[in-house]
N, C-alpha and C positions, 0 to 999 in steps of 0.2 A: 732981129733974130734970123739966123740963116736956116732955111728949110731945104730938104732934098726936093728935087723936082716933083717926085710923086706926092710927097706930103704937101707941097705948096699947091698943087692942083686940087688935092682933096680939100684943103682949107678954103680955097676959093669957091669950090662947089658948095661947101657948107654955108659960107657967107651969102652966096647968091640965093640959096634956098631959104635962109632965114629972112632975107630982105623981101622975098616974094610972098612968104606966108607967115604963119605963126611960129612960135619957138619950137625948136627940134627937141623931141623927147625920145628916149630909148624905147623901142618896141620889140617884144620878145619874138623869137622864132621857135615855134613848137614843133616837136617831132623829129628833131635832128638826130641822126644815128648815134648810138653809143658804141665807142670803140675802146675797150679796156686796155690798160697798160699790158705789156708783154715783155719777154726776155729773148735775147738772141745770143748766138755764139757759145763757145765752150765755157766762157766766164759768166754766163747767164747775165749779161749786161741788161739792166732795166731800161726799157724804152717807153716813150709816151704813146698811148693809143691814138690812132688817127685813121682817117680814110686813106686808102691807097691813091685814089684820084679825087682830090677835093672838088667842091662845088662852089660856083660863084653865083651870088644873087645880086641882080641889078634892078633898082627901082627907078622907073621912068615916069615922068609926068608928060604924057604925050610922047614926043620923040626925044625929050631932054632927060638925060640921066640925073637922078636926084642923089642917089647914094649907091655904093657897091661894096660888097663884103665877100670874103672867101671863107667858106665853112669847111672845117676838117673833122667834124664830129666831136661829140662830148666824150670825156674819158670815163664817166660813170653817171648813173642816174642822179647822183647828188650834185653834180656840177651845175652851175647856173646856166640857163639857156643863153645862146648867142642872141645878140640884139642888133637892130638897125635903127638909125635915126630918122624919124618922120615928124613932120609938122603936125601940131595939134590943131587941125582945121577940117572943114568939110572938103574932101577931095577924092579924086579917083585916080589910082595909080595902076601901072602895069608892072607885074613882077616877071622878070626874065631869069629862068634857071638854066645854067650851063655847067657842063662838066669839063674839067681841065684834061688836056691830052697827056700831060706829064705826071708821072707818079711823084708823090711827095715822099722824100726819103725819110726813114724813121729818125726820130729825134730822141736824144738821151732824156731820161726822166728828170734829171737835175737841171736841164736847160729851161730857163724861164720862158714863158709864152708871152713875149713882148713884140714890139713893132719890128725890131731887128730880126727876130726869129721868123716872122711872117714875110719880111721883105726878101729873105734869102731864097724863098721858093719861087720858081718861075712857072706859072700855070701853063704857058704856051697858048695854043689856039683852043679856046673854050667852045664847045659845041652846045648850042641851045637845044634843050630837049623838052622844055615845057614853058608856057607863058600863062600867067594867072592875072585876075583883076582883084584889086584891093580898094574897097570903098571905105574911107574913114569919115568919122563924124566928130566935130569939135566937142571936147570934153568927155568923149567916150573912149577910154583907153583900150577896152576890149576890141573895138573896131580896128585898131592898129596892130593886132596880133597877126603875125605871118605864120602860115602853116607850111612846113618843109615839104618839098616835092621830091620823092625818091628818085635818084639818078639811075641810069642803066647799069653802072658799075657801083655797087654799094658795099663791096667787100672792104674789111678793115685789115690793117697789118696785124699779123698773128705770130705766135712764137714759132721759131724754126728749130726748136729742140726736138729730138726724136721722141716719139710717144713711148711711154713706159710699157715694157713687155708684160703681158698678162701672166699671172701665176700659173705654173704647170697644172694641168688638169689631173685630178685624182683618177686612178684606174677604176673602171666600171666594175661593180660587183655583179657577177652573173646571177640571174634570177633562179631561185630554187624551184624545181618542178613541183607543182601541187598534186597531191594524190587524186586519182580519178575516182570520184564517188560512184559513178555508174558501174565501174569494173569491180569495186570493192563489195557492192551490195550482193551481186550474184554469188561471189565466192563465200561471203558470210552465210548466205542462205544455204549453199551446198554443204558447208560444214555443219550447220544446224540440222540439216536433213539427215546427215550421216550419224550424228549423235543421237537423234530421235530414233532412227532405225535400230541402232545398237541397243538402246534402252528397251525398245519394244520386243526385240528378239530375246533379250535376257528374261523378260517377265513372262513370255509365252512358252519358253522351253519347259517340258515336264521334268519333274524331279524323280529319278529312279531310286525308289527306296530299297530296291533289291528284292529278291525272291524270298518267301517265308522259309524259315529254317527247316520246319518239319513237313512242309508241303511235299507230298509225293515221295517221302522217304521210304525206301524199300519197295515202292510200287513200280512195277514195270511200265514203261512208256511205249506207246505205239508210235512208230516212226511216221505214222500217217498223219493226215491233216487233223488238226485240233489237238494233237498230243494227248488223247484220252487213254486211260489205263486199260490194258487188255484183261478181260475176265479170265480166271483160271479155267483150264480145260478139265473136263470130267475124267476122273480116274487118275489124274496125275498124281494126286496125293496118296493113292493106294498102291502105286507101283512099287513092288518089292516088299509090300507089307505081308506079314504072316497071317493067314485067315484064322479066325477064332475056331476053336473046337477041332482043330486038326491035330 
C-alpha cells in the first residue's frame, strides 16, 4: 500500500506508540470552540464554520511526540468532540498548544471533511501559547480527557453579508401638557367667592314696597328735615270770611 510521506510518518508514529504502551484509544477534547456555518457573497454561498486560525495539539511523552492533531472548531454543539489517540496505561504526558500563523480559507459546506480536505491547509509556523500536563490511569477513560486551551485568536469565520437595515423609526408623539392643579384651584376659589358675594348682596338688599297711597295726601310738607307737616296758621281759615251779625 502506497502512503503519502505525511501519512507514512503518522502511521509509524502510531505503531511505535502501540509497541511501547497499551492499545491506543480515542480520547475526547472538551471545550473546543463552536463556529457555526455561514454564508458569503451575493449568492449566499453556504460555507462550513471554522476558526480563522486553527490550533494544533501535540502530545509528548517526555521529548518524544506521541500524536498531533489540528483543531478547526466544531460547527455546532451537536457535533461530536474532536479526539486524540492515547494509550490506555498509567502515564504522564505533556500537551503543547500552538496556533497556526496562516488563516484557514473558508470551505464550502458541501465539501466533505476528510483527510484530503485537511491536508490542503498549510498551518505555517505554529506559535506555542500554552503547555499542560495530562496524567492518565489504566482503565480510567476520564483521565484521558483533554481540555481545550483557548488560543490568543479565537475568532471564527462569519458572514460577510451586510447587516439588515433596521425599520424606520415612528415619529415621536409630542407630550400633551398636563393642567396645572395649583393654578386651577385659586381660580376656582375666586369664582366661588364672586358667586357667594352676589348671592349675599341679593338677599341683603331691602325691598321698596313703595310709599302708602293715602299717606300725606293733601297735607303740606315742610321742606325741612324730617318732612313733618306744617300746622295751619291761625286766622288763615277766616281770611275773607263774612262776620256773623253784620
